[in-house]
Steps between C-alpha positions, in 0.01 A plus 500: 500500500483815289357558154809709422699182437270387218584645157375459144736383224521858370588631845756222541669600174537857627638384835776305327560714190819317401313169486737336749315233704706580812531159658585484867460284806445121531463331162571819310133602496414815311413825671178527296311171495170382360234499770188289555212530743183296540311668218797451266471125557123475461470746212723650232828620658535878523858491376633719782843485661617550856810668636670226699811639666555201730876476557555869422584776746348843452842627395537220244168604355587871495828440319409224256135580428443868577168516312362209706634654820331832426174325409486322835622806689206701372225234494584256780716663766246767608234234559744275684621791716141592589437149627839468666373604841293182532642168615420325172620790287838563662680222313348601166603862555859402578525291182279725289649400163410130545168362381329333797688254718815331361341150518850356517380144564280508189782645290738230622255225404437648154867562424622289208153395385394592143138523615274440798135418570261773615137526606286787628467481878129591503299414190160367401659251258820321597760484221875448496748607235869535429660843522841577357769550766548858381148590622458639850176379665267731688461433873149362437636217285616166637837413344604133494868448423457206264589466131341154458193488274389182678449704818308760300277222367428359845425846643265566207310174553144482630626301798733776614241768428250325728773447760581873491133591542466266796819601680519868408299794629262761359549873471323816390147604413478228237618237750763395245728203571840588642800278428698456820837353406565341837161324504422452130844431353731371770252240627386375159591131440668515160481167311812285487601147406331359809165636376530363148692779328707358215769685298270491195207648693723765653621602154144505364382730781797732438428515125134585553591766756738666252226500235239648734741768621595597144134507391398724792778745418400509131136570587579775752763655277 
């Protein structure tokens, strides 16, 4: 959706020289947010940020964050304008200061959560982890609007991994497994009381999931 939206921490500091976070839109999300893509989840995060002006008009941006406005005007708008003549590019050209599609349904589901579960859509090894609500996920990540570590534990289990392999698809030269949320997640029979899940077992699964998630983050840095 445009590399011009992705900035390093040093570039971000120059775009907001006064250090003001500039919150705007639903949930008071910041204009410059931490960003994660598939490689960030499977390897050490790059530490980059993304300009997320969802909820802003171009005039809002010009008046309140002139450095950000100028950055996008120079690096994003020309590319968007060039593609504006195509059917797919017309909408992006009209809203040139916005990163990708608004994904309003996703934003609504994530609103109010301190964190959510994410996994890479296409990956050789299937892992799930918590991401802080302040992080904007790349379009190649599957975001699951759940804050419950029990759900993270079930999704990380061998049973769900095998289920995802059996119900999902394959993609790319490496024929890597692709996690299809409608087939892999929405149809998965999560355990409940009628399958022997007790409060103690539920709590134990949640505790282990928290430990695994924390350990993975420590290792990857």
